[in-house]
C-alpha angles and dihedrals in degrees: 000000000000101000129190115205114195111205088019094158094056132096098287095025093060088057094041102050095061090044092054092047091051089052090057100253124142104241129207121181127205113192135142095197091233089126100019143033137241084235090073090071095052109126092029116116091255096181086066093054120084097215123201119184108209150114121266087220093060111086093202092052091047097044090052092051093045096058111123094357121147098188139019129208105194110204102142111114145120104265135196118088098206095045093048092082088070095050106034094146094051091048090050092047098047103032103036103025090038091053091049090055093047093045093049092050092047091052093047090050092049094242109183102207130030118188115192127202102227127161143236084229087086087079085064124144097034132105092200119129132217095033115186131184092275093059116113111258118232106183112198102188139038092258093057092043089054093050092052090049090050091054089056092047094053094043089059094060129091101252141079099285119199120181116194113202097205125206117231106294125231137171139062127312127151087260094048115175125217099198091078118096102236095043095048092044091055092048094048093047091053090047092053093247124138120256111240116217117184114219119354096316095244097113116113127235132172118234137198133182112245091234089057089048088056091048090050093054092049091048092047090066084080099039124108116256113280146086121292133188107222121194148118100235145306122274136180113241089238088057090054091053092049093047091051091050091050094051093041088060092210138093107280122189116218119200113204110200098200094180095054125091108257092200125233126337119213134162113204134201123221106190095118091057090050091050086064089055097253120139127171113241102194118077127203099258092046091052092048092049091050092050090050092052094047095045092048090049 
């Protein structure tokens, strides 16, 4: 297929673009580098990528990138749930308005398949466990609110719309992010810094290796329309800290800030994803060990 990846130079995009090329797709990338860097695509076979530098909020930029496209994987967004409280207007503008522009252009161009990067964060302020795709969302921050709004935007368009509610990503990609709990814990452990856990560490979160996130987006090009939770498994934050300390093979101090808000706790189910034949291949310890090796190098 001829696939457009918005935000293709970002954390997931820098893992996804090479994967799509290896699978034989024609790949076009739309990115403005406001939240990424051209460096993230170093090592990719760039002559095989049709690159468009542009803003997803600019109809002209998006229309030019959409020409001749059969499928869209829409990754471009302002990320970071906790930080989104401080930039609500920017999150609304980029994530929601930008998705409207991309979805409108895709519909006008007759795009067959639209795969959206959503988030399990939409389940938000709930301490319920075993959340499936039919559970009532309760977004607790502007980022989660924007992702839920984006799901509605895409569902209203005339195409096969697939929304992947991703678990929190971890692991190395060329565009590695450090505002994600596993990645920052590994970096701090190797630097001899304490790991900071808000609350008592017993809150649940689902996690997914970034390489498996890339695999899921590629696989979802052939999935029926709908919403899918995508993740490896659920872990308590205290278990993440212990796993990082074990792999780091050094004494790691963990500071539990019992008086601080630990954020939401949610335990997510992934049966619908598995019904489509998709199974993550990278476990938590493997991802931590790989991060350790790459950071030390």
